[in-house]
Residue frames relative to the residue before (quaternion, step in Angstrom):
aa qw qx qy qz dx dy dz
M 1.0000 0.0000 0.0000 0.0000 0.00 0.00 0.00
S 0.3285 -0.8124 0.4605 0.1415 3.53 -0.63 1.17
G 0.8411 0.0630 0.0163 0.5369 3.61 0.87 -0.79
T 0.6337 -0.5377 0.4072 0.3788 3.50 -1.27 0.07
D 0.5101 0.6521 -0.4272 0.3633 3.59 1.25 -0.30
D 0.6874 0.4932 -0.2717 0.4588 3.63 1.20 -0.53
L 0.5279 0.6624 -0.3829 0.3687 3.52 1.34 -0.07
P 0.5357 -0.6708 0.3980 0.3237 3.56 -1.00 0.62
L 0.7142 0.3526 -0.2464 0.5522 3.58 1.30 -0.12
P 0.3844 -0.7150 0.5245 0.2568 3.60 -0.59 1.05
D 0.8261 0.1145 -0.1426 0.5330 3.57 -1.14 0.87
Y 0.0936 0.8387 -0.5305 0.0794 3.62 0.89 0.68
D 0.7156 0.4634 -0.2675 0.4490 3.55 0.87 -1.02
H 0.7269 0.4383 -0.2639 0.4581 3.55 1.11 -0.28
L 0.4895 0.6772 -0.4152 0.3597 3.58 1.31 0.21
A 0.4184 -0.6730 0.5509 0.2616 3.53 -0.97 0.79
L 0.6753 -0.5232 0.3266 0.4045 3.63 -1.07 0.56
P 0.6637 0.4756 -0.3372 0.4686 3.67 0.87 -0.76
Q 0.6544 0.5156 -0.3216 0.4499 3.52 0.96 -0.70
L 0.6279 0.5332 -0.3055 0.4777 3.54 1.10 -0.86
T 0.6530 0.5218 -0.3174 0.4479 3.55 0.90 -0.92
A 0.6635 0.4881 -0.2912 0.4865 3.63 0.97 -0.83
R 0.7328 0.4580 -0.2614 0.4299 3.61 0.82 -0.91
V 0.6398 0.5483 -0.3465 0.4123 3.56 1.05 -0.71
R 0.5669 0.6097 -0.3709 0.4115 3.58 1.24 -0.44
T 0.6344 0.5142 -0.3546 0.4554 3.64 1.22 -0.29
L 0.6338 0.5929 -0.2991 0.3967 3.57 1.20 -0.37
D 0.4477 -0.6611 0.5248 0.2950 3.60 -1.26 0.49
A 0.7381 -0.4400 0.2813 0.4272 3.59 -1.23 0.16
D 0.6630 0.5088 -0.3218 0.4449 3.57 0.97 -0.80
A 0.6434 0.5211 -0.3094 0.4677 3.60 1.07 -0.76
V 0.6515 0.4977 -0.3090 0.4820 3.58 1.00 -0.81
E 0.6295 0.5054 -0.3462 0.4780 3.63 0.97 -0.82
T 0.6142 0.5425 -0.3569 0.4484 3.66 0.93 -0.71
L 0.6646 0.4961 -0.2786 0.4844 3.62 1.01 -0.85
V 0.6168 0.5057 -0.3638 0.4812 3.63 1.03 -0.73
E 0.6920 0.4854 -0.3131 0.4330 3.59 0.70 -0.92
Y 0.6353 0.5145 -0.3162 0.4814 3.57 1.06 -0.78
E 0.6716 0.5069 -0.3106 0.4422 3.61 0.90 -0.88
R 0.6578 0.5100 -0.2927 0.4706 3.54 0.91 -0.93
A 0.6989 0.4745 -0.2556 0.4701 3.61 0.96 -0.76
H 0.7800 0.3171 -0.1674 0.5128 3.59 1.09 -0.56
G 0.8324 0.1526 -0.0964 0.5239 3.71 0.10 -1.11
D 0.0430 -0.8263 0.5486 0.1201 3.61 1.00 -0.92
R 0.2031 0.7784 -0.5546 0.2129 3.63 0.86 1.06
L 0.4882 -0.7078 0.4214 0.2882 3.54 -0.54 1.16
P 0.6796 0.4796 -0.3463 0.4339 3.67 0.64 -0.91
V 0.6358 0.5313 -0.3129 0.4644 3.56 1.00 -0.91
V 0.6733 0.4850 -0.3122 0.4626 3.61 0.81 -0.91
Q 0.6233 0.5525 -0.3371 0.4388 3.54 0.99 -0.78
V 0.6642 0.4966 -0.3053 0.4681 3.55 0.86 -1.05
L 0.6695 0.5084 -0.2887 0.4582 3.61 0.82 -0.94
T 0.7130 0.4376 -0.2881 0.4660 3.70 0.74 -0.92
E 0.6217 0.5079 -0.3627 0.4732 3.59 1.03 -0.67
R 0.6587 0.4806 -0.3351 0.4720 3.67 0.89 -0.71
L 0.6165 0.5386 -0.3465 0.4580 3.65 1.06 -0.76
T 0.6553 0.5004 -0.3084 0.4743 3.58 0.98 -0.83
E 0.6243 0.5195 -0.3507 0.4663 3.59 0.99 -0.67
L 0.6676 0.5033 -0.3093 0.4531 3.57 0.86 -0.92
R 0.6819 0.4931 -0.2953 0.4523 3.59 0.95 -0.85
E 0.6870 0.4490 -0.2843 0.4955 3.56 1.24 -0.45
G 0.7433 -0.4592 0.2121 0.4378 3.58 1.30 0.41
A 0.4371 0.6761 -0.4666 0.3663 3.59 1.27 -0.03
Q 0.2750 -0.7579 0.5693 0.1610 3.56 -1.18 0.63
P 0.5758 -0.5663 0.4434 0.3888 3.56 -1.10 0.51
T 0.4160 -0.6982 0.5143 0.2738 3.55 -1.01 0.75
G 0.6349 -0.5121 0.4250 0.3924 3.54 -1.38 0.23
G 0.5775 0.5733 -0.4583 0.3574 3.52 -1.23 0.30
A 0.5091 -0.6338 0.5114 0.2784 3.50 -1.42 0.19
P 0.5119 -0.6617 0.4329 0.3358 3.51 -0.89 0.79
D 0.7208 0.4022 -0.2502 0.5060 3.62 1.18 -0.33
A 0.3484 0.7303 -0.5155 0.2820 3.52 1.21 0.41
P 0.5070 -0.6251 0.4678 0.3652 3.65 -1.05 0.61
V 0.1691 -0.7378 0.6484 0.0817 3.45 -1.21 0.81
P 0.4427 -0.7072 0.4637 0.2979 3.62 -0.66 1.05
G 0.3577 -0.7333 0.5367 0.2151 3.42 -1.06 0.80
P 0.7215 -0.3846 0.2700 0.5085 3.66 -1.05 -0.37
P 0.6007 -0.5733 0.4108 0.3764 3.53 -1.08 0.64
P 0.5520 -0.5872 0.4408 0.3952 3.60 -1.14 0.51
A 0.5830 -0.5829 0.4373 0.3594 3.50 -1.26 0.52
P 0.5130 -0.6436 0.4495 0.3473 3.58 -1.00 0.64
D 0.5376 -0.5997 0.4838 0.3424 3.50 -1.26 0.58
R 0.1310 -0.8478 0.5137 0.0138 3.53 -0.59 1.19
G 0.7546 0.3412 -0.2064 0.5211 3.54 1.09 0.17
S 0.4442 -0.6379 0.5471 0.3106 3.53 -1.36 0.23
P 0.5882 -0.5735 0.4317 0.3726 3.53 -1.19 0.63
V 0.4103 -0.6780 0.5386 0.2861 3.57 -1.11 0.60
S 0.1324 0.7477 -0.6363 0.1359 3.51 -0.98 1.05
P 0.6818 -0.4640 0.3319 0.4579 3.57 -1.21 0.22
A 0.6279 0.5341 -0.3388 0.4535 3.62 1.04 -0.62
T 0.7702 0.3444 -0.2236 0.4880 3.59 0.96 -0.64
A 0.4614 0.6982 -0.4334 0.3345 3.63 1.28 -0.06
G 0.4801 -0.6632 0.4844 0.3083 3.56 -1.09 0.64
P 0.6853 -0.4476 0.3154 0.4801 3.64 -1.23 0.00
K 0.5621 -0.5867 0.4625 0.3549 3.51 -1.28 0.55
L 0.2502 -0.7731 0.5636 0.1488 3.51 -0.89 0.99
N 0.3162 -0.7047 0.6109 0.1737 3.54 -1.26 0.69
P 0.2922 -0.7904 0.5058 0.1845 3.51 -0.30 1.22
P 0.6537 -0.5098 0.3557 0.4315 3.60 -1.19 0.40
S 0.5844 -0.6418 0.3843 0.3146 3.54 -1.10 0.71
Q 0.2218 -0.7835 0.5402 0.2124 3.54 1.09 -0.63
G 0.7406 -0.3886 0.2210 0.5016 3.57 1.03 0.72
D 0.4926 0.6559 -0.4467 0.3573 3.58 1.20 0.27
P 0.3198 -0.7992 0.4715 0.1913 3.56 -0.25 1.21
T 0.6572 0.5053 -0.3486 0.4372 3.69 1.14 -0.09
N 0.5042 0.6302 -0.4213 0.4137 3.53 1.35 0.17
P 0.2624 -0.8013 0.5121 0.1637 3.68 -0.38 1.13
A 0.5489 0.6490 -0.4038 0.3384 3.66 1.14 -0.21
Q 0.7079 0.4155 -0.2153 0.5291 3.56 1.27 -0.51
P 0.3861 -0.7060 0.5259 0.2754 3.59 -0.76 0.95
R 0.2631 -0.7444 0.5918 0.1623 3.57 -1.19 0.61
S 0.3867 -0.6807 0.5504 0.2900 3.44 -1.07 0.72
T 0.2785 -0.7544 0.5780 0.1385 3.56 -1.09 0.71
G 0.5810 0.6577 -0.3651 0.3106 3.45 0.38 0.90
């Protein structure tokens, strides 16, 4: 198999594991076997191979492909919650006076008088 265009799942190489797990349920045993062979020859990612071989075993034991399209969108994880407040002059901290680095006009650093 030369490319991913021949695979039963569009964009197979770009699917996250939860997406693959959902989409592989729509395939028959021949299609899943094609994916197992492709995965072992290319990425050989253990979690992916496990998902595919477990589904292949289920199909061989009598499970049927589920309804739906193999290229149907699968929702990803929810977006992370907003954890901060917007920065504005009202939420900004106090103005800091940086060290003088030897600048005698900087009043933030005490001077020795000696």
